[in-house]
N, C-alpha and C positions, 0 to 999 in steps of 0.2 A: 382964204389966205393961202392955203396949200396949193391952190390952183396956180397962183402966180409964181410960187417958188418952183413948181414943176415946170412951168412954161419957161422961166428964166434959165433953169438948169438945162432944160432940153435944148434951148437955143444955143447956150454956151457949148454943150457937147456937140451939137450939129456943126457949129462953126469951127471948133477945134478939129473935128473929124474931117471937114472939108480941107482945112489947112494941111493936115497930115497926108491926105490923099494927094494934094497938089505937090507937096514936098517929095513924097514917095515917087510920084511920076517923074518929077524933074531929076531926081537923083537915082532913078532906077532901083528902088527898094520895094519889092513886092510885099514884104512883111509890114512896112509902114503904111502902104496902101490898104492892106487888110485891116490893120488896127484902126485906120481912119474910117473905113467903111463900117466897122463894128461900132465905133463911137458915134457915127452919124445915126445908125439904127437905134442906138440907145437914146440919143437925143430926140429923135422923132417919136419914140415910144413915150418919153417923158412929156413931150408936148401934147400928145394925145391924152395921156393920163390927166394932165392939167386941164385940158378942155373938158374931159369927162367930169372931173371934179367940179368945174364951174357949172356944168349943166345940171349936175346932181346936187349942187349946193354944199360941197365938201362933206357929204354924208358917208363917203367911203374912203 
């Protein structure tokens, strides 16, 4: 179960991060671009954790 939660949260963070990067680029806001990049990394890590939990059967 935890695997799906991590994957969904990861996907959401990845998408929000992409949006922040796009808005930051359009409005010339480097701080927003950086926040978006950070959020994307967090989302990708959550997706990897979800995949690992799925492979291990939610044992960690």
